[in-house]
C-alpha positions in Angstrom: 0.2 0.1 -0.1 1.1 3.2 -0.9 2.4 5.7 2.4 0.1 8.5 1.1 -2.7 5.9 1.5 -2.2 4.4 4.5 -1.5 8.1 6.2 -4.9 8.7 5.1 -6.6 5.8 6.6 -5.1 6.7 9.9 -5.6 10.4 9.7 -9.6 9.5 9.0 -10.2 6.2 11.3 -8.6 8.3 14.4 -10.7 11.1 13.8 -13.4 11.5 16.1 -17.3 12.2 15.5 -20.3 10.1 16.2 -23.6 11.2 15.0 -24.2 14.7 15.4 -20.7 15.2 16.5 -19.0 15.2 12.5 -17.2 18.3 12.8 -13.7 17.5 13.1 -14.6 14.8 10.3 -16.2 17.7 8.2 -13.2 19.8 8.5 -11.0 17.6 7.1 -13.1 16.0 4.1 -13.6 19.2 3.6 -9.7 20.2 3.6 -8.7 17.3 1.2 -11.9 17.0 -1.3 -11.7 21.0 -2.2 -8.6 20.4 -4.2 -10.4 17.5 -6.1 -13.4 18.6 -7.5 -15.0 21.9 -9.5 -17.6 22.6 -6.7 -18.2 21.8 -3.0 -21.5 21.8 -1.4 -22.8 21.4 1.8 -26.5 21.0 3.0 -28.3 21.9 6.7 -27.2 19.0 8.4 -23.9 19.3 7.0 -23.2 16.7 5.1 -20.2 17.4 2.2 -19.9 16.7 -1.3 -17.8 17.7 -4.1 -19.1 18.1 -7.4 -16.8 17.0 -10.7 -18.9 19.3 -13.7 -19.5 18.2 -16.9 -19.5 20.7 -19.9 -23.1 18.7 -21.1 -25.5 20.1 -18.6 -27.8 17.0 -19.7 -25.5 14.3 -18.6 -26.2 11.6 -16.2 -25.7 12.8 -12.2 -24.2 10.4 -10.5 -23.4 10.1 -6.9 -20.9 8.1 -4.2 -22.3 9.0 -0.7 -20.1 7.8 2.4 -21.4 9.3 6.3 -19.1 10.8 8.1 -19.8 9.5 11.8 -19.2 6.4 13.8 -21.4 5.1 16.9 -20.6 6.9 20.2 -22.5 7.3 23.7 -24.2 11.2 24.5 -23.9 11.6 28.3 -27.5 11.8 29.4 -26.8 12.1 33.5 -23.9 13.1 35.9 -24.1 10.9 39.1 -23.1 11.9 42.8 -19.8 9.9 42.6 -19.5 11.8 39.4 -19.4 8.9 37.0 -21.5 9.4 33.8 -24.6 7.9 32.8 -25.2 7.2 29.1 -27.6 6.5 26.1 -26.2 4.8 22.6 -25.5 7.1 19.6 -26.0 3.9 17.0 -25.5 0.5 17.6 -23.7 -1.4 20.3 -23.4 -4.9 21.4 -23.5 -3.8 25.6 -20.6 -6.8 26.1 -18.0 -4.9 23.9 -18.4 -1.5 25.7 -16.9 -1.7 28.8 -13.2 -1.4 30.1 -12.8 0.5 27.1 -11.0 4.1 26.5 -13.1 6.9 24.8 -12.7 10.7 24.9 -15.3 13.2 26.3 -16.6 15.9 24.1 -17.2 19.1 26.0 -18.2 22.5 24.7 -14.5 24.0 24.6 -12.6 20.6 25.5 -12.1 17.1 25.4 -10.9 15.0 28.1 -10.1 11.0 28.2 -12.9 8.4 30.0 -13.2 4.6 30.7 -16.0 2.8 30.5 -16.9 1.0 33.5 -16.7 -2.9 34.3 -17.2 -5.2 37.0 -13.6 -6.6 38.5 -13.9 -10.8 38.4 -13.5 -10.3 42.4 -16.5 -8.7 42.6 -18.4 -11.3 40.2 -17.1 -14.1 42.5 -19.2 -12.4 45.5 -22.2 -12.7 43.2 -22.5 -9.1 42.9 -24.0 -9.0 39.2 -25.8 -11.4 37.2 -27.5 -11.6 33.5 -26.6 -9.5 30.1 -24.9 -5.7 31.2 -27.5 -2.8 29.8 -25.6 -0.3 28.0 -27.5 2.3 30.8 -25.3 0.3 33.4 -22.4 1.0 32.1 -21.1 4.0 33.9 -18.0 6.3 32.1 -15.3 7.2 34.1 -13.3 10.4 33.9 -11.6 10.4 37.1 -14.6 13.4 38.9 -15.0 12.5 42.5 -18.5 13.9 42.4 -20.9 15.6 40.2 -19.6 19.4 41.3 -16.5 18.4 40.4 -17.7 17.0 36.9 -19.7 20.5 36.5 -16.3 22.6 37.0 -15.0 20.9 34.1 -18.1 22.0 31.9 -19.1 18.4 31.5 -23.1 18.4 30.8 -25.5 16.2 29.5 -25.8 16.7 25.8 -21.8 15.8 25.4 -20.5 13.2 23.2 -18.3 10.3 24.0 -16.2 8.5 20.6 -13.9 5.5 21.0 -10.0 6.6 21.5 -8.0 3.7 19.4 -4.9 3.9 17.4 -5.2 2.5 13.5 -2.6 -0.3 13.5 -1.4 -2.6 10.7 -1.4 -6.6 11.8 1.5 -9.1 11.1 0.8 -10.6 8.0 0.8 -6.8 6.2 -2.6 -7.7 4.2 -5.3 -6.6 7.5 -5.9 -3.8 9.8 -7.4 -3.6 13.1 -9.0 0.2 13.6 -12.0 1.8 14.8 -14.8 3.9 12.7 -14.0 1.7 9.2 -17.7 1.9 9.3 -17.5 4.4 7.6 -14.2 6.5 7.2 -13.5 3.6 4.5 -15.8 5.6 2.2 -14.1 8.8 2.5 -10.8 7.4 1.9 -12.3 5.7 -1.1 -13.9 9.1 -2.6 -10.6 10.8 -2.2 -7.8 8.1 -3.8 -10.9 7.9 -6.8 -11.3 11.7 -6.7 -7.3 11.4 -7.3 -7.3 8.7 -9.7 -9.6 10.6 -12.6 -8.3 13.8 -11.9 -7.2 13.5 -15.6 -10.1 11.4 -16.5 -13.1 12.7 -18.9 -16.0 11.3 -17.4 -19.1 10.7 -19.4 -21.1 12.3 -16.1 -21.7 14.9 -13.7 -19.8 12.8 -10.5 -20.7 13.8 -7.3 -18.9 12.2 -4.5 -19.1 12.7 -0.5 -20.4 11.9 2.9 -23.7 12.7 4.6 -24.2 12.9 8.5 -26.1 10.9 11.2 -26.4 7.7 9.0 -26.2 6.1 12.3 -29.2 6.9 13.7 -31.6 6.5 11.1 -30.0 7.4 7.5 -30.8 10.7 8.3 -28.7 12.7 6.4 -28.8 11.6 2.8 -32.2 12.5 2.4 -31.0 16.3 2.4 -28.1 15.4 0.4 -30.2 13.4 -2.6 -32.7 16.7 -2.8 -29.9 19.0 -3.0 -28.3 17.5 -5.5 -30.7 15.3 -7.4 -28.6 12.4 -8.9 -29.9 9.9 -11.4 -27.9 7.1 -9.6 -26.8 6.7 -5.8 -24.3 4.7 -4.7 -23.8 4.2 -0.8 -20.1 3.5 -0.1 -20.2 1.8 3.7 -18.6 -1.0 5.7 -20.5 -4.4 6.5 -20.2 -6.9 9.3 -18.3 -9.9 8.2 -19.6 -13.5 9.3 -16.7 -15.5 8.5 -14.6 -16.3 11.9 -16.1 -19.6 12.4 -17.3 -20.5 8.5 -16.9 -20.1 4.8 -20.7 -20.0 4.6 -21.0 -16.6 6.7 -21.9 -13.9 4.7 -19.1 -11.4 4.2 -16.2 -13.1 3.5 -12.8 -11.1 4.2 -9.8 -11.3 1.2 -13.4 -12.1 -1.1 -13.6 -8.6 -2.6 -15.9 -5.8 -2.8 -19.2 -6.2 -1.7 -22.4 -5.6 -3.9 -25.4 -5.3 -1.1 -28.2 -7.2 -3.5 -30.9 -7.2 -0.6 -31.3 -5.9 3.0 -34.3 -4.7 5.2 -34.4 -1.2 3.2 -33.6 -2.3 -0.7 -34.2 -4.8 -3.0 -31.1 -3.9 -5.9 -32.8 -2.8 -8.9 -32.0 -5.3 -11.5 -30.5 -3.8 -14.4 -28.4 -1.9 -12.0 -27.7 -5.0 -10.2 -26.6 -6.2 -13.6 -24.5 -3.6 -14.7 -22.3 -3.7 -11.7 -21.6 -7.2 -12.1 -20.8 -6.8 -15.7 -18.5 -4.2 -14.9 -16.6 -6.0 -12.1 -16.2 -9.2 -14.7 -14.9 -6.9 -17.5 -12.2 -5.5 -14.9 -11.7 -8.2 -13.2 -12.4 -6.8 -9.8 -13.4 -9.5 -7.2 -17.1 -8.8 -5.9 -19.2 -11.0 -3.6 -23.0 -11.0 -3.0 -24.2 -9.6 0.3 -27.2 -10.0 2.1 -27.5 -7.8 5.1 -29.9 -7.3 8.1 -29.1 -3.8 8.3 -29.3 -0.5 6.2 -27.7 2.0 4.4 -27.9 5.0 3.0 -29.0 3.2 -0.3 -32.1 2.9 1.9 -32.6 6.5 2.7 -31.6 7.9 -1.0 -34.3 5.4 -2.8 -37.6 6.8 -2.6 -36.3 10.2 -2.4 -37.5 12.9 -5.8 -38.8 10.7 -8.3 -37.4 7.5 -7.1 -33.8 7.1 -7.3 -32.1 3.6 -8.7 -30.0 3.3 -5.3 -27.6 0.5 -3.6 -24.8 -0.1 -1.5 -21.0 -1.1 -2.2 -18.2 -1.9 -0.1 -16.0 -4.4 2.0 -16.6 -7.3 4.8 -15.1 -6.0 8.0 -14.9 -7.8 11.1 -16.4 -6.3 15.0 -18.1 -3.1 13.2 -19.6 -0.9 15.8 -16.4 -1.7 18.3 -13.3 -0.1 19.2 -11.5 -2.6 17.0 -12.7 -3.7 13.5 -10.3 -5.8 11.7 -10.4 -5.5 7.6 -8.8 -6.6 4.8 -6.9 -4.3 2.2 -7.1 -6.5 -0.7 -11.3 -5.7 0.0 -10.8 -2.3 0.6 -8.3 -2.2 -2.9 -11.1 -4.2 -5.1 -14.1 -1.6 -3.7 -11.7 0.8 -4.9 -11.0 0.0 -8.4 -14.8 -0.6 -8.9 -15.7 2.4 -7.5 -13.7 4.4 -10.2 -14.6 1.8 -13.4 -18.1 2.8 -12.1 -17.4 6.4 -12.8 -16.2 6.0 -15.8 -18.4 3.9 -17.4 -22.4 5.8 -16.4 -22.5 7.4 -19.2 -26.2 8.8 -20.5 -27.1 5.9 -22.7 -26.2 3.3 -19.5 -28.2 5.3 -17.0 -31.2 5.9 -19.2 -31.5 1.5 -19.8 -30.8 0.9 -15.9 -33.7 3.4 -15.1 -36.1 2.7 -17.9 -35.2 0.1 -20.0 -37.3 -3.2 -20.1 
């Protein structure tokens, strides 16, 4: 992997920004995006897109959207002992939350905090039973009282975000990081725009990222209404289920993911065929994925007059935790697929995808 790409991966996966608190991500993304496009636009929820204009005003509008936000927590209460009670922002498995490091973002500062856990010594005494609940996992910033926490300007509504360093694993083929869901999409978009800078495209290319995906796909609707794409691709990381068997959904090292079905999207037939043919012709490894969760493709497809939409991406282990493991080969396959699709979606192809029999 090129050093420049690795540094970009480290930069974006280590940046911290949960849903509704994406400003650090947006600032960095704007700085990197602006030199690569003709125009940068932002919507009212903070979504940010770059546009490569086409000389033909009637050229099809092709949109690739990632999302900036990652899962985290929001403070709901400060106890008399100075501990922080939280609510989840996005989906968490409660078994993965305890005994981890986080950053607490107050109005003007950032402080390290730790999620509480139960010592095995106390477990031996029978003080805890049953599955943990998020509301029972307190966050500890070292404050001795509510008054002391408030003296540091800690308030309900403050956000808490995982704190993790990105690490290349032993083989050099896989990486451990937080927030590959979905800094994968941001890195892919920036790489694609760099690689396509000197290409004459048959479309108006719109690439960027939405906010608040993890809390109900809230940011994509304003984005597609503002930018009015003919076709929308969500770029996202999906949950791999491959640690036990080769039969699970989403196998690492088997290529990019094509989400043909999830609870919110049935992939349009002609769009599916086009993506499959494009990958086959370009020798890009691709695997089908049937998901249990949703992406921004769900939020986009029913907007305007109906937008053919699908999610592309990668399979990653342990998403929505501090330590996601993902494959460099899969990332590179998804990168190649995005660039190839952007080069091939001309007016005739788009018309056939939308209106063909």
